[in-house]
HTML snippet that shows the backbone in 3Dmol.js (N, CA, C, O; Angstrom):
<script src="https://3Dmol.org/build/3Dmol-min.js"></script>
<div id="view" style="width:600px;height:400px;position:relative"></div>
<script>
const pdb = `
ATOM      1  N   UNK A   1      72.400 -29.623 -22.477  1.00  0.00           N
ATOM      2  CA  UNK A   1      73.126 -29.825 -23.904  1.00  0.00           C
ATOM      3  C   UNK A   1      73.054 -28.448 -24.625  1.00  0.00           C
ATOM      4  O   UNK A   1      72.012 -27.795 -24.679  1.00  0.00           O
ATOM      5  N   UNK A   2      74.119 -28.090 -25.123  1.00  0.00           N
ATOM      6  CA  UNK A   2      74.084 -26.902 -26.117  1.00  0.00           C
ATOM      7  C   UNK A   2      74.785 -27.462 -27.414  1.00  0.00           C
ATOM      8  O   UNK A   2      75.865 -28.052 -27.440  1.00  0.00           O
ATOM      9  N   UNK A   3      74.019 -27.186 -28.420  1.00  0.00           N
ATOM     10  CA  UNK A   3      74.485 -27.650 -29.865  1.00  0.00           C
ATOM     11  C   UNK A   3      73.979 -26.661 -30.837  1.00  0.00           C
ATOM     12  O   UNK A   3      72.998 -25.951 -30.615  1.00  0.00           O
ATOM     13  N   UNK A   4      74.714 -26.636 -31.976  1.00  0.00           N
ATOM     14  CA  UNK A   4      74.384 -25.749 -33.159  1.00  0.00           C
ATOM     15  C   UNK A   4      73.416 -26.566 -34.004  1.00  0.00           C
ATOM     16  O   UNK A   4      73.365 -27.795 -34.030  1.00  0.00           O
ATOM     17  N   UNK A   5      72.616 -25.676 -34.727  1.00  0.00           N
ATOM     18  CA  UNK A   5      71.548 -26.151 -35.620  1.00  0.00           C
ATOM     19  C   UNK A   5      71.527 -25.174 -36.741  1.00  0.00           C
ATOM     20  O   UNK A   5      72.281 -24.201 -36.735  1.00  0.00           O
ATOM     21  N   UNK A   6      70.634 -25.418 -37.758  1.00  0.00           N
ATOM     22  CA  UNK A   6      70.641 -24.445 -38.895  1.00  0.00           C
ATOM     23  C   UNK A   6      70.009 -22.981 -38.424  1.00  0.00           C
ATOM     24  O   UNK A   6      70.166 -21.952 -39.081  1.00  0.00           O
ATOM     25  N   UNK A   7      69.368 -23.048 -37.347  1.00  0.00           N
ATOM     26  CA  UNK A   7      68.798 -21.505 -36.807  1.00  0.00           C
ATOM     27  C   UNK A   7      69.905 -20.861 -35.992  1.00  0.00           C
ATOM     28  O   UNK A   7      70.011 -19.634 -35.980  1.00  0.00           O
ATOM     29  N   UNK A   8      70.760 -21.665 -35.289  1.00  0.00           N
ATOM     30  CA  UNK A   8      71.694 -20.991 -34.306  1.00  0.00           C
ATOM     31  C   UNK A   8      72.169 -22.049 -33.356  1.00  0.00           C
ATOM     32  O   UNK A   8      72.585 -23.141 -33.742  1.00  0.00           O
ATOM     33  N   UNK A   9      72.090 -21.682 -32.077  1.00  0.00           N
ATOM     34  CA  UNK A   9      72.378 -22.578 -31.071  1.00  0.00           C
ATOM     35  C   UNK A   9      71.230 -22.967 -30.206  1.00  0.00           C
ATOM     36  O   UNK A   9      70.402 -22.078 -30.005  1.00  0.00           O
ATOM     37  N   UNK A  10      71.026 -24.131 -29.657  1.00  0.00           N
ATOM     38  CA  UNK A  10      70.046 -24.426 -28.710  1.00  0.00           C
ATOM     39  C   UNK A  10      70.521 -25.180 -27.542  1.00  0.00           C
ATOM     40  O   UNK A  10      71.407 -26.031 -27.606  1.00  0.00           O
ATOM     41  N   UNK A  11      69.899 -24.835 -26.474  1.00  0.00           N
ATOM     42  CA  UNK A  11      70.220 -25.318 -25.111  1.00  0.00           C
ATOM     43  C   UNK A  11      68.869 -26.278 -24.849  1.00  0.00           C
ATOM     44  O   UNK A  11      67.748 -25.827 -25.083  1.00  0.00           O
ATOM     45  N   UNK A  12      69.050 -27.497 -24.395  1.00  0.00           N
ATOM     46  CA  UNK A  12      67.906 -28.436 -24.041  1.00  0.00           C
ATOM     47  C   UNK A  12      68.220 -28.933 -22.838  1.00  0.00           C
ATOM     48  O   UNK A  12      69.375 -29.239 -22.540  1.00  0.00           O
ATOM     49  N   UNK A  13      67.090 -29.068 -21.953  1.00  0.00           N
ATOM     50  CA  UNK A  13      67.209 -29.652 -20.721  1.00  0.00           C
ATOM     51  C   UNK A  13      65.929 -30.442 -20.500  1.00  0.00           C
ATOM     52  O   UNK A  13      64.831 -29.920 -20.691  1.00  0.00           O
ATOM     53  N   UNK A  14      66.076 -31.759 -20.078  1.00  0.00           N
ATOM     54  CA  UNK A  14      64.877 -32.612 -19.828  1.00  0.00           C
ATOM     55  C   UNK A  14      64.754 -32.756 -18.162  1.00  0.00           C
ATOM     56  O   UNK A  14      65.704 -33.089 -17.454  1.00  0.00           O
ATOM     57  N   UNK A  15      63.606 -32.490 -17.735  1.00  0.00           N
ATOM     58  CA  UNK A  15      63.327 -32.887 -16.292  1.00  0.00           C
ATOM     59  C   UNK A  15      62.182 -33.862 -16.178  1.00  0.00           C
ATOM     60  O   UNK A  15      61.081 -33.729 -16.712  1.00  0.00           O
ATOM     61  N   UNK A  16      62.600 -34.910 -15.374  1.00  0.00           N
ATOM     62  CA  UNK A  16      61.754 -35.965 -15.263  1.00  0.00           C
ATOM     63  C   UNK A  16      61.040 -35.761 -13.769  1.00  0.00           C
ATOM     64  O   UNK A  16      61.685 -35.538 -12.744  1.00  0.00           O
ATOM     65  N   UNK A  17      59.699 -35.869 -13.832  1.00  0.00           N
ATOM     66  CA  UNK A  17      58.806 -35.820 -12.537  1.00  0.00           C
ATOM     67  C   UNK A  17      59.036 -37.087 -11.810  1.00  0.00           C
ATOM     68  O   UNK A  17      59.002 -38.211 -12.312  1.00  0.00           O
ATOM     69  N   UNK A  18      59.321 -36.732 -10.336  1.00  0.00           N
ATOM     70  CA  UNK A  18      59.616 -37.928  -9.472  1.00  0.00           C
ATOM     71  C   UNK A  18      58.371 -38.677  -9.239  1.00  0.00           C
ATOM     72  O   UNK A  18      57.363 -37.996  -9.051  1.00  0.00           O
ATOM     73  N   UNK A  19      58.263 -39.958  -9.219  1.00  0.00           N
ATOM     74  CA  UNK A  19      57.198 -40.767  -8.834  1.00  0.00           C
ATOM     75  C   UNK A  19      56.753 -40.379  -7.464  1.00  0.00           C
ATOM     76  O   UNK A  19      57.513 -40.148  -6.524  1.00  0.00           O
ATOM     77  N   UNK A  20      55.295 -40.322  -7.437  1.00  0.00           N
ATOM     78  CA  UNK A  20      54.624 -40.070  -6.149  1.00  0.00           C
ATOM     79  C   UNK A  20      54.451 -38.343  -5.977  1.00  0.00           C
ATOM     80  O   UNK A  20      53.910 -37.857  -4.984  1.00  0.00           O
ATOM     81  N   UNK A  21      54.901 -37.662  -6.906  1.00  0.00           N
ATOM     82  CA  UNK A  21      54.655 -36.203  -6.945  1.00  0.00           C
ATOM     83  C   UNK A  21      53.578 -35.752  -8.067  1.00  0.00           C
ATOM     84  O   UNK A  21      53.768 -35.854  -9.279  1.00  0.00           O
ATOM     85  N   UNK A  22      52.437 -35.247  -7.463  1.00  0.00           N
ATOM     86  CA  UNK A  22      51.259 -34.867  -8.342  1.00  0.00           C
ATOM     87  C   UNK A  22      51.598 -33.784  -9.303  1.00  0.00           C
ATOM     88  O   UNK A  22      51.312 -33.802 -10.501  1.00  0.00           O
ATOM     89  N   UNK A  23      52.317 -32.711  -8.589  1.00  0.00           N
ATOM     90  CA  UNK A  23      52.512 -31.538  -9.325  1.00  0.00           C
ATOM     91  C   UNK A  23      53.961 -30.900  -8.795  1.00  0.00           C
ATOM     92  O   UNK A  23      54.410 -31.263  -7.708  1.00  0.00           O
ATOM     93  N   UNK A  24      54.561 -30.074  -9.500  1.00  0.00           N
ATOM     94  CA  UNK A  24      55.687 -29.430  -8.956  1.00  0.00           C
ATOM     95  C   UNK A  24      55.866 -28.112  -9.541  1.00  0.00           C
ATOM     96  O   UNK A  24      55.282 -27.839 -10.590  1.00  0.00           O
ATOM     97  N   UNK A  25      56.646 -27.242  -8.942  1.00  0.00           N
ATOM     98  CA  UNK A  25      56.945 -25.881  -9.465  1.00  0.00           C
ATOM     99  C   UNK A  25      58.411 -25.877  -9.967  1.00  0.00           C
ATOM    100  O   UNK A  25      59.361 -26.249  -9.278  1.00  0.00           O
ATOM    101  N   UNK A  26      58.498 -25.414 -11.250  1.00  0.00           N
ATOM    102  CA  UNK A  26      59.751 -25.296 -12.021  1.00  0.00           C
ATOM    103  C   UNK A  26      60.114 -23.813 -12.131  1.00  0.00           C
ATOM    104  O   UNK A  26      59.273 -22.992 -12.499  1.00  0.00           O
ATOM    105  N   UNK A  27      61.314 -23.486 -11.824  1.00  0.00           N
ATOM    106  CA  UNK A  27      61.984 -22.133 -11.954  1.00  0.00           C
ATOM    107  C   UNK A  27      63.213 -22.265 -12.721  1.00  0.00           C
ATOM    108  O   UNK A  27      64.149 -22.901 -12.238  1.00  0.00           O
ATOM    109  N   UNK A  28      63.302 -21.733 -13.854  1.00  0.00           N
ATOM    110  CA  UNK A  28      64.376 -21.807 -14.727  1.00  0.00           C
ATOM    111  C   UNK A  28      64.708 -20.419 -15.404  1.00  0.00           C
ATOM    112  O   UNK A  28      63.825 -19.629 -15.738  1.00  0.00           O
ATOM    113  N   UNK A  29      65.999 -20.202 -15.569  1.00  0.00           N
ATOM    114  CA  UNK A  29      66.536 -19.144 -16.306  1.00  0.00           C
ATOM    115  C   UNK A  29      67.734 -19.503 -17.051  1.00  0.00           C
ATOM    116  O   UNK A  29      68.408 -20.450 -16.644  1.00  0.00           O
ATOM    117  N   UNK A  30      68.124 -18.779 -18.227  1.00  0.00           N
ATOM    118  CA  UNK A  30      69.227 -19.163 -18.904  1.00  0.00           C
ATOM    119  C   UNK A  30      69.726 -17.775 -19.369  1.00  0.00           C
ATOM    120  O   UNK A  30      69.062 -16.893 -19.913  1.00  0.00           O
ATOM    121  N   UNK A  31      71.129 -17.768 -19.016  1.00  0.00           N
ATOM    122  CA  UNK A  31      72.068 -16.480 -19.409  1.00  0.00           C
ATOM    123  C   UNK A  31      72.588 -16.780 -20.664  1.00  0.00           C
ATOM    124  O   UNK A  31      73.344 -17.742 -20.802  1.00  0.00           O
ATOM    125  N   UNK A  32      72.235 -15.993 -21.690  1.00  0.00           N
ATOM    126  CA  UNK A  32      72.655 -16.160 -23.053  1.00  0.00           C
ATOM    127  C   UNK A  32      74.212 -15.569 -23.139  1.00  0.00           C
ATOM    128  O   UNK A  32      74.523 -14.671 -22.356  1.00  0.00           O
ATOM    129  N   UNK A  33      75.004 -15.980 -23.913  1.00  0.00           N
ATOM    130  CA  UNK A  33      76.292 -15.374 -24.205  1.00  0.00           C
ATOM    131  C   UNK A  33      76.143 -13.901 -24.629  1.00  0.00           C
ATOM    132  O   UNK A  33      75.190 -13.486 -25.288  1.00  0.00           O
ATOM    133  N   UNK A  34      77.247 -13.095 -24.160  1.00  0.00           N
ATOM    134  CA  UNK A  34      77.164 -11.671 -24.639  1.00  0.00           C
ATOM    135  C   UNK A  34      77.045 -11.681 -26.141  1.00  0.00           C
ATOM    136  O   UNK A  34      77.688 -12.426 -26.880  1.00  0.00           O
ATOM    137  N   UNK A  35      76.078 -10.700 -26.554  1.00  0.00           N
ATOM    138  CA  UNK A  35      75.753 -10.391 -27.907  1.00  0.00           C
ATOM    139  C   UNK A  35      74.831 -11.440 -28.591  1.00  0.00           C
ATOM    140  O   UNK A  35      74.471 -11.255 -29.753  1.00  0.00           O
ATOM    141  N   UNK A  36      74.440 -12.549 -27.885  1.00  0.00           N
ATOM    142  CA  UNK A  36      73.390 -13.564 -28.497  1.00  0.00           C
ATOM    143  C   UNK A  36      72.036 -12.854 -28.361  1.00  0.00           C
ATOM    144  O   UNK A  36      71.736 -11.971 -27.558  1.00  0.00           O
ATOM    145  N   UNK A  37      71.301 -13.408 -29.288  1.00  0.00           N
ATOM    146  CA  UNK A  37      69.738 -12.862 -29.460  1.00  0.00           C
ATOM    147  C   UNK A  37      68.851 -14.129 -29.314  1.00  0.00           C
ATOM    148  O   UNK A  37      69.133 -15.184 -29.882  1.00  0.00           O
ATOM    149  N   UNK A  38      67.873 -13.980 -28.600  1.00  0.00           N
ATOM    150  CA  UNK A  38      67.022 -15.042 -28.323  1.00  0.00           C
ATOM    151  C   UNK A  38      65.985 -15.227 -29.433  1.00  0.00           C
ATOM    152  O   UNK A  38      65.288 -14.265 -29.756  1.00  0.00           O
ATOM    153  N   UNK A  39      65.861 -16.298 -29.976  1.00  0.00           N
ATOM    154  CA  UNK A  39      64.948 -16.829 -30.997  1.00  0.00           C
ATOM    155  C   UNK A  39      63.673 -17.410 -30.525  1.00  0.00           C
ATOM    156  O   UNK A  39      62.559 -17.056 -30.909  1.00  0.00           O
ATOM    157  N   UNK A  40      63.963 -18.437 -29.562  1.00  0.00           N
ATOM    158  CA  UNK A  40      62.638 -19.018 -28.855  1.00  0.00           C
ATOM    159  C   UNK A  40      63.027 -19.614 -27.570  1.00  0.00           C
ATOM    160  O   UNK A  40      64.178 -19.994 -27.358  1.00  0.00           O
ATOM    161  N   UNK A  41      61.970 -19.708 -26.613  1.00  0.00           N
ATOM    162  CA  UNK A  41      62.274 -20.154 -25.452  1.00  0.00           C
ATOM    163  C   UNK A  41      61.074 -20.979 -25.039  1.00  0.00           C
ATOM    164  O   UNK A  41      59.940 -20.585 -25.311  1.00  0.00           O
ATOM    165  N   UNK A  42      61.279 -22.059 -24.421  1.00  0.00           N
ATOM    166  CA  UNK A  42      60.079 -22.964 -24.002  1.00  0.00           C
ATOM    167  C   UNK A  42      60.276 -23.352 -22.535  1.00  0.00           C
ATOM    168  O   UNK A  42      61.367 -23.792 -22.172  1.00  0.00           O
ATOM    169  N   UNK A  43      59.212 -23.198 -21.639  1.00  0.00           N
ATOM    170  CA  UNK A  43      59.423 -23.509 -20.268  1.00  0.00           C
ATOM    171  C   UNK A  43      60.556 -22.820 -19.499  1.00  0.00           C
ATOM    172  O   UNK A  43      61.260 -23.362 -18.647  1.00  0.00           O
ATOM    173  N   UNK A  44      60.634 -21.569 -19.911  1.00  0.00           N
ATOM    174  CA  UNK A  44      61.664 -20.860 -19.159  1.00  0.00           C
ATOM    175  C   UNK A  44      60.954 -19.761 -18.395  1.00  0.00           C
ATOM    176  O   UNK A  44      60.235 -18.962 -18.995  1.00  0.00           O
ATOM    177  N   UNK A  45      61.131 -19.706 -17.148  1.00  0.00           N
ATOM    178  CA  UNK A  45      60.507 -18.605 -16.206  1.00  0.00           C
ATOM    179  C   UNK A  45      60.372 -18.995 -14.731  1.00  0.00           C
ATOM    180  O   UNK A  45      60.997 -19.959 -14.289  1.00  0.00           O
ATOM    181  N   UNK A  46      59.606 -18.295 -14.010  1.00  0.00           N
ATOM    182  CA  UNK A  46      59.532 -18.622 -12.702  1.00  0.00           C
ATOM    183  C   UNK A  46      58.014 -19.164 -12.393  1.00  0.00           C
ATOM    184  O   UNK A  46      57.048 -18.776 -13.049  1.00  0.00           O
ATOM    185  N   UNK A  47      57.925 -20.023 -11.411  1.00  0.00           N
ATOM    186  CA  UNK A  47      56.747 -20.672 -10.818  1.00  0.00           C
ATOM    187  C   UNK A  47      55.897 -21.300 -11.695  1.00  0.00           C
ATOM    188  O   UNK A  47      54.679 -21.195 -11.549  1.00  0.00           O
ATOM    189  N   UNK A  48      56.463 -22.046 -12.738  1.00  0.00           N
ATOM    190  CA  UNK A  48      55.711 -22.899 -13.728  1.00  0.00           C
ATOM    191  C   UNK A  48      55.292 -24.113 -13.014  1.00  0.00           C
ATOM    192  O   UNK A  48      56.095 -24.906 -12.522  1.00  0.00           O
ATOM    193  N   UNK A  49      53.918 -24.249 -12.965  1.00  0.00           N
ATOM    194  CA  UNK A  49      53.293 -25.468 -12.245  1.00  0.00           C
ATOM    195  C   UNK A  49      53.186 -26.556 -13.206  1.00  0.00           C
ATOM    196  O   UNK A  49      52.487 -26.366 -14.201  1.00  0.00           O
ATOM    197  N   UNK A  50      53.809 -27.725 -13.040  1.00  0.00           N
ATOM    198  CA  UNK A  50      53.869 -28.716 -14.000  1.00  0.00           C
ATOM    199  C   UNK A  50      53.346 -30.110 -13.329  1.00  0.00           C
ATOM    200  O   UNK A  50      53.518 -30.344 -12.133  1.00  0.00           O
ATOM    201  N   UNK A  51      52.739 -30.945 -14.154  1.00  0.00           N
ATOM    202  CA  UNK A  51      52.337 -32.228 -13.642  1.00  0.00           C
ATOM    203  C   UNK A  51      52.996 -33.567 -14.099  1.00  0.00           C
ATOM    204  O   UNK A  51      52.880 -34.680 -13.587  1.00  0.00           O
ATOM    205  N   UNK A  52      53.821 -33.124 -15.348  1.00  0.00           N
ATOM    206  CA  UNK A  52      54.453 -34.296 -15.937  1.00  0.00           C
ATOM    207  C   UNK A  52      55.837 -33.937 -16.245  1.00  0.00           C
ATOM    208  O   UNK A  52      56.300 -32.842 -15.929  1.00  0.00           O
ATOM    209  N   UNK A  53      56.632 -35.008 -16.972  1.00  0.00           N
ATOM    210  CA  UNK A  53      57.996 -34.513 -17.283  1.00  0.00           C
ATOM    211  C   UNK A  53      58.009 -33.181 -18.071  1.00  0.00           C
ATOM    212  O   UNK A  53      57.035 -32.783 -18.710  1.00  0.00           O
ATOM    213  N   UNK A  54      59.138 -32.550 -17.981  1.00  0.00           N
ATOM    214  CA  UNK A  54      59.148 -31.115 -18.740  1.00  0.00           C
ATOM    215  C   UNK A  54      60.444 -31.001 -19.609  1.00  0.00           C
ATOM    216  O   UNK A  54      61.458 -31.650 -19.355  1.00  0.00           O
ATOM    217  N   UNK A  55      60.341 -30.191 -20.574  1.00  0.00           N
ATOM    218  CA  UNK A  55      61.426 -30.075 -21.438  1.00  0.00           C
ATOM    219  C   UNK A  55      61.856 -28.440 -21.574  1.00  0.00           C
ATOM    220  O   UNK A  55      61.057 -27.610 -22.007  1.00  0.00           O
ATOM    221  N   UNK A  56      62.897 -28.179 -21.248  1.00  0.00           N
ATOM    222  CA  UNK A  56      63.224 -26.622 -21.225  1.00  0.00           C
ATOM    223  C   UNK A  56      64.126 -26.660 -22.570  1.00  0.00           C
ATOM    224  O   UNK A  56      64.946 -27.551 -22.794  1.00  0.00           O
ATOM    225  N   UNK A  57      63.855 -25.547 -23.451  1.00  0.00           N
ATOM    226  CA  UNK A  57      64.583 -25.284 -24.698  1.00  0.00           C
ATOM    227  C   UNK A  57      64.821 -23.799 -24.999  1.00  0.00           C
ATOM    228  O   UNK A  57      63.888 -22.996 -25.018  1.00  0.00           O
ATOM    229  N   UNK A  58      65.994 -23.482 -25.215  1.00  0.00           N
ATOM    230  CA  UNK A  58      66.249 -21.977 -25.737  1.00  0.00           C
ATOM    231  C   UNK A  58      67.065 -22.226 -26.949  1.00  0.00           C
ATOM    232  O   UNK A  58      68.009 -23.007 -27.068  1.00  0.00           O
ATOM    233  N   UNK A  59      66.472 -21.324 -27.946  1.00  0.00           N
ATOM    234  CA  UNK A  59      67.268 -21.131 -29.168  1.00  0.00           C
ATOM    235  C   UNK A  59      67.627 -19.801 -29.298  1.00  0.00           C
ATOM    236  O   UNK A  59      66.862 -18.844 -29.175  1.00  0.00           O
ATOM    237  N   UNK A  60      69.136 -19.753 -29.620  1.00  0.00           N
ATOM    238  CA  UNK A  60      69.597 -18.220 -29.857  1.00  0.00           C
ATOM    239  C   UNK A  60      70.609 -18.333 -30.985  1.00  0.00           C
ATOM    240  O   UNK A  60      71.161 -19.375 -31.337  1.00  0.00           O
ATOM    241  N   UNK A  61      70.787 -17.068 -31.527  1.00  0.00           N
ATOM    242  CA  UNK A  61      71.766 -16.779 -32.474  1.00  0.00           C
ATOM    243  C   UNK A  61      72.972 -15.951 -32.034  1.00  0.00           C
ATOM    244  O   UNK A  61      73.859 -15.674 -32.841  1.00  0.00           O
TER     245      UNK A  61
END
`;
const viewer = $3Dmol.createViewer("view");
viewer.addModel(pdb, "pdb");
viewer.setStyle({}, {cartoon: {color: "spectrum"}});
viewer.zoomTo();
viewer.render();
</script>
């Protein structure tokens, strides 16, 4: 979901761990619109090893 806030725009994605999986590898990337500037990114990258549900968040102006 992409929405505006007081800082700029934010992209959020929730990932639910499947039952029976102890850990998993998450690969995420986000392409910002032309001219956008990144303010903050959470759980964006390659080979992130996670054991629980995850939340990906990108804030940009």
